[in-house]
C-alpha positions as CSV (number, residue, x, y, z in Angstrom):
1,Q,67.6,36.8,-14.2
2,S,64.7,39.2,-14.2
3,G,62.9,37.1,-16.9
4,V,63.3,33.9,-14.8
5,A,62.0,35.7,-11.7
6,L,58.9,37.0,-13.7
7,I,58.2,33.5,-15.0
8,T,58.5,32.0,-11.5
9,A,56.2,34.7,-10.1
10,V,53.6,33.9,-12.8
11,L,53.9,30.2,-12.1
12,I,53.4,30.8,-8.4
13,V,50.4,33.0,-9.0
14,A,48.9,30.4,-11.4
15,M,49.4,27.5,-8.9
16,A,47.9,29.6,-6.1
17,S,44.9,30.4,-8.3
18,I,44.4,26.8,-9.1
19,A,44.6,25.8,-5.4
20,A,42.2,28.6,-4.5
21,V,39.7,27.5,-7.2
22,A,40.0,23.9,-6.1
23,M,39.5,24.8,-2.4
24,T,36.5,27.0,-3.3
25,Q,34.9,24.3,-5.4
26,T,35.3,21.7,-2.6
27,M,33.9,24.1,-0.1
28,Q,30.9,24.8,-2.3
29,I,30.2,21.1,-2.9
30,G,30.5,20.5,0.9
31,T,28.1,23.4,1.6
32,H,25.5,22.1,-0.9
33,R,25.9,18.6,0.5
34,T,25.3,19.8,4.0
35,A,22.3,21.9,2.9
36,N,20.8,18.9,1.2
37,V,21.3,16.7,4.3
38,I,19.7,19.4,6.5
39,L,16.7,19.8,4.1
40,A,16.3,16.0,3.9
41,D,16.2,15.8,7.7
42,Q,13.7,18.7,7.8
43,R,11.4,16.9,5.2
44,F,11.6,13.7,7.2
45,L,10.8,15.4,10.5
46,Y,7.8,17.1,8.8
47,S,6.7,13.7,7.6
48,L,7.0,12.3,11.2
49,G,4.8,15.2,12.3
50,S,2.2,14.2,9.7
51,E,2.5,10.6,11.0
52,A,1.8,11.8,14.6
53,W,-1.3,13.7,13.3
54,S,-2.7,10.6,11.6
55,R,-2.0,8.4,14.6
56,G,-3.8,11.0,16.8
57,Q,-6.9,10.8,14.5
58,L,-6.9,7.0,14.8
59,M,-6.3,7.1,18.6
60,R,-9.4,9.4,18.9
61,D,-11.3,6.6,17.1
62,I,-10.2,4.1,19.7
63,I,-11.0,6.5,22.6
64,D,-14.5,7.1,21.2
65,N,-14.9,3.3,20.9
66,N,-16.5,3.6,17.5
67,P,-17.8,0.2,16.3
68,Y,-16.9,0.9,12.7
69,D,-14.3,2.6,10.5
70,G,-15.8,4.6,7.7
71,L,-15.0,7.5,5.3
72,D,-17.1,9.9,7.4
73,E,-14.5,9.8,10.3
74,D,-11.7,12.3,10.9
75,W,-8.9,9.9,10.0
76,A,-10.3,9.7,6.4
77,K,-10.1,13.4,5.9
78,E,-7.1,14.4,3.8
79,L,-4.7,16.9,5.4
80,P,-5.0,19.9,3.1
81,L,-1.9,21.4,1.6
82,T,-0.2,23.1,4.6
83,V,2.5,25.8,4.3
84,V,5.5,25.2,6.5
85,E,8.9,26.9,6.7
86,A,10.4,26.8,3.2
87,G,7.9,24.3,1.9
88,Q,4.5,22.6,1.9
89,V,3.1,19.4,3.5
90,A,0.1,17.3,2.4
91,A,-1.0,13.9,3.8
92,K,-3.7,11.3,3.3
93,T,-4.7,8.2,5.3
94,T,-6.1,5.2,3.5
95,D,-7.8,2.1,4.9
96,L,-5.8,-0.8,3.6
97,Q,-8.6,-3.2,4.5
98,G,-10.7,-1.6,1.8
99,R,-8.5,-3.6,-0.6
100,F,-7.9,-7.3,-1.3
101,N,-5.2,-8.7,0.9
102,L,-3.0,-10.9,-1.2
103,N,-1.7,-12.7,1.9
104,N,-5.2,-14.0,2.5
105,L,-4.2,-16.7,-0.1
106,Y,-1.4,-18.0,2.1
107,L,-1.7,-21.5,3.5
108,P,0.6,-23.2,6.0
109,E,2.1,-26.6,5.1
110,E,-0.6,-28.6,6.8
111,P,-3.7,-26.4,7.0
112,D,-6.8,-27.5,8.9
113,Q,-10.1,-27.9,7.2
114,E,-11.3,-24.4,8.3
115,T,-8.2,-22.7,6.9
116,R,-8.6,-24.6,3.6
117,E,-12.2,-23.5,3.2
118,R,-11.2,-19.9,4.0
119,G,-8.4,-20.1,1.4
120,K,-10.8,-21.3,-1.2
121,Q,-13.2,-18.4,-0.5
122,Q,-10.5,-15.9,-0.8
123,L,-9.2,-17.5,-4.0
124,E,-12.7,-17.2,-5.6
125,F,-12.9,-13.6,-4.3
126,F,-9.6,-12.8,-6.0
127,K,-10.7,-14.5,-9.3
128,R,-13.8,-12.3,-9.4
129,L,-11.7,-9.2,-8.9
130,L,-9.4,-10.3,-11.8
131,S,-12.4,-11.0,-14.0
132,L,-13.8,-7.5,-13.4
133,L,-10.5,-6.0,-14.3
134,E,-10.4,-8.2,-17.5
135,L,-7.3,-10.0,-16.4
136,E,-6.5,-13.7,-16.5
137,E,-8.1,-15.5,-13.6
138,G,-5.2,-17.9,-13.5
139,I,-3.1,-15.2,-11.8
140,A,-5.1,-16.1,-8.6
141,Q,-4.0,-19.7,-8.5
142,A,-0.4,-18.8,-9.4
143,T,-0.4,-16.2,-6.5
144,A,-1.7,-18.8,-4.1
145,D,1.1,-21.2,-5.1
146,W,3.6,-18.5,-4.7
147,L,2.5,-18.0,-1.1
148,D,1.6,-21.5,0.2
149,Q,4.3,-23.6,1.9
150,D,3.9,-26.7,-0.2
151,I,5.7,-27.4,-3.4
152,D,2.8,-28.9,-5.4
153,P,1.3,-26.7,-8.1
154,Q,-2.4,-26.3,-8.2
155,F,-4.3,-27.4,-11.3
156,P,-4.6,-25.9,-13.9
157,D,-2.9,-22.5,-13.4
158,G,-0.7,-23.0,-10.4
159,A,3.1,-22.6,-10.5
160,E,5.8,-23.7,-8.2
161,D,9.7,-23.8,-8.4
162,N,9.8,-25.7,-11.7
163,E,8.0,-22.9,-13.4
164,Y,10.4,-20.2,-12.2
165,L,13.7,-22.0,-12.3
166,G,13.6,-22.0,-16.1
167,Q,13.2,-18.2,-16.3
168,T,16.0,-15.7,-16.7
169,P,16.9,-14.8,-14.1
170,A,15.9,-18.0,-12.3
171,H,14.2,-17.8,-9.0
172,R,12.0,-19.8,-6.6
173,T,8.6,-19.3,-5.1
174,A,8.5,-17.4,-1.8
175,N,6.4,-20.0,0.2
176,R,5.6,-17.2,2.7
177,M,3.5,-14.1,2.9
178,M,4.4,-11.1,0.7
179,A,6.1,-8.1,2.3
180,N,5.0,-5.8,-0.5
181,I,2.6,-5.9,-3.4
182,T,5.5,-5.4,-5.8
183,E,6.4,-9.0,-5.2
184,L,3.4,-9.9,-7.3
185,R,5.4,-8.9,-10.4
186,L,7.4,-12.1,-9.9
187,V,4.3,-14.3,-10.1
188,K,3.5,-16.1,-13.4
189,G,1.2,-14.2,-15.6
190,V,1.6,-10.8,-13.9
191,S,2.9,-8.4,-16.5
192,A,3.7,-4.8,-15.8
193,E,0.3,-3.7,-17.3
194,A,-1.6,-6.3,-15.2
195,F,0.2,-5.1,-12.1
196,E,-0.7,-1.4,-12.8
197,Q,-4.3,-2.4,-13.1
198,L,-4.3,-4.4,-9.9
199,A,-2.2,-2.1,-7.7
200,P,-4.9,0.3,-6.6
201,H,-7.1,-2.7,-5.4
202,I,-4.6,-4.9,-3.5
203,T,-2.5,-4.8,-0.4
204,A,-0.1,-7.2,1.4
205,L,-0.8,-7.2,5.2
206,P,1.0,-9.3,7.7
207,E,-2.0,-11.4,8.7
208,F,-5.4,-12.5,7.4
209,T,-7.9,-9.7,7.1
210,L,-11.5,-9.1,6.0
211,L,-12.7,-6.5,3.5
212,N,-14.1,-3.4,5.2
213,V,-17.4,-2.6,3.3
214,N,-17.4,1.0,4.6
215,T,-14.2,1.8,2.7
216,A,-14.0,-0.7,-0.2
217,G,-14.3,0.6,-3.8
218,N,-16.9,-0.4,-6.4
219,L,-14.8,-3.3,-7.9
220,L,-14.1,-4.8,-4.5
221,L,-17.7,-4.7,-3.4
222,R,-18.7,-6.3,-6.7
223,S,-16.1,-9.0,-6.2
224,L,-17.8,-10.2,-3.0
225,N,-20.4,-12.0,-5.1
226,T,-21.3,-12.2,-8.8
227,S,-24.9,-11.1,-8.1
228,I,-23.7,-7.6,-7.0
229,D,-23.7,-5.4,-10.1
230,E,-22.2,-2.0,-10.6
231,A,-25.4,-0.1,-9.8
232,S,-25.9,-1.9,-6.5
233,A,-22.3,-1.2,-5.5
234,E,-22.7,2.4,-6.3
235,S,-25.8,2.6,-4.2
236,L,-24.0,1.0,-1.3
237,M,-21.1,3.5,-1.6
238,S,-23.4,6.5,-1.9
239,E,-25.5,5.5,1.2
240,R,-22.5,4.8,3.4
241,E,-21.2,8.3,3.1
242,E,-24.0,9.6,5.3
243,N,-24.9,6.3,7.1
244,P,-21.9,3.9,7.4
245,F,-22.6,0.3,8.2
246,K,-22.3,-0.2,12.0
247,D,-22.2,-4.0,11.7
248,K,-22.2,-6.8,9.2
249,K,-26.0,-7.3,9.5
250,A,-26.7,-3.8,8.5
251,F,-24.7,-4.3,5.3
252,L,-26.2,-7.7,4.5
253,D,-29.8,-6.4,5.1
254,R,-29.3,-3.5,2.8
255,L,-27.7,-5.7,0.2
256,A,-30.7,-8.1,0.3
257,E,-33.0,-5.1,-0.3
258,L,-31.0,-4.0,-3.4
259,L,-30.8,-7.5,-4.8
260,S,-34.5,-8.5,-5.0
261,D,-33.6,-11.4,-7.4
262,N,-30.8,-13.9,-7.3
263,K,-29.9,-13.0,-3.7
264,P,-26.7,-14.5,-2.4
265,T,-26.9,-16.2,1.0
266,A,-25.6,-14.2,4.0
267,E,-23.0,-16.9,4.7
268,E,-21.5,-16.4,1.2
269,I,-20.6,-12.9,2.0
270,E,-20.5,-12.6,5.8
271,S,-17.2,-14.6,6.0
272,L,-15.5,-12.1,3.7
273,I,-16.5,-8.8,5.2
274,T,-16.1,-6.5,8.3
275,V,-17.0,-2.9,9.2
276,S,-13.9,-2.1,11.1
277,S,-10.2,-2.0,10.3
278,Q,-6.8,-2.4,11.9
279,Y,-4.4,-1.5,9.0
280,F,-4.0,2.0,7.5
281,Q,-1.6,3.6,5.2
282,L,-0.5,7.2,5.5
283,E,1.1,8.9,2.5
284,T,2.9,12.2,3.3
285,R,4.3,14.5,0.6
286,V,6.7,17.2,1.6
287,Q,8.0,19.8,-0.9
288,M,10.9,22.1,0.1
289,N,13.2,24.1,-2.2
290,N,12.0,22.4,-5.4
291,A,12.6,18.9,-4.0
292,S,9.8,16.5,-3.0
293,Q,9.8,13.6,-0.6
294,I,7.2,10.9,0.0
295,L,6.9,8.9,3.2
296,I,4.6,5.8,3.2
297,S,3.7,4.7,6.7
298,L,1.9,1.4,7.6
299,L,-0.1,2.0,10.7
300,N,-1.7,-0.7,12.9
301,K,-4.6,0.2,15.1
302,Q,-5.3,-1.9,18.2
303,Q,-7.2,-1.3,21.4
304,Q,-3.8,-0.6,23.1
305,G,-2.9,2.2,20.6
306,V,-1.7,2.9,17.1
307,S,1.8,1.7,16.1
308,V,4.0,2.2,13.0
309,L,4.8,-1.1,11.4
310,S,7.0,0.2,8.5
311,R,8.1,3.3,6.7
312,T,9.0,3.5,3.0
313,L,10.8,6.7,2.0
314,G,11.1,7.9,-1.5
315,V,12.2,11.1,-3.3
316,F,10.3,12.1,-6.4
């Protein structure tokens, strides 16, 4: 009897120990999960604070009634690494109209003559950018077909449903504006390598936009016209740091001075450019307890104020 009692006691102790370990493990997992949720919320709230800071900078631009948007303004200054409770925050606002807007290639089903001409100009603009990047110019026509509402492929490099239905997996053309530049990876001829080259120079905005010559990079400025070489683009970029272009005429006059020979007509470039912007991207990086989070905010600046059109959250 004493032996049975001893074995029973040992079994009871063993079962109690197993139950205690299981309960402790569950409690620890729950505690870690709760801590992670709280930290994620903190990171997101810090990101929203950064967003409010960027919107404030852009609002100041509206209040001051600045006729241009340039890299000399407060909104363009990067938020330095800022120490917060248990972490760090850094943020940077970028003018998206300093990039080529893929949705400029979109055409409705029955476009008028003005819209068609505008589409042709943008198509040639994109081709020049592709050429400078040493990529196939046919990507431009394939992208235009992906976006336009008709189902007729453009000659010779266009592609409509018949091109994509034979792929694995099969898919159709969007026949609408892109929501994100990553959609370009579905377009004929756009490999992963080609997309990586293009990504820093393109955007996908919800309406037709012009290129801001105060914020565009060297390749984008050169893509405006074949007569603009690398040296001329660098000169324009260097000069605008101290003296941004207040209007289109100032840019066109300076460009005419730089290009003494083979000058493009003002009309060729004027319809492609602007000196002010409405669309900006804020990238906020928050690091807390060895975990990082990135929030990408799409901001729209109008006379009435600055609104947030979308947020993309990532953890890296």
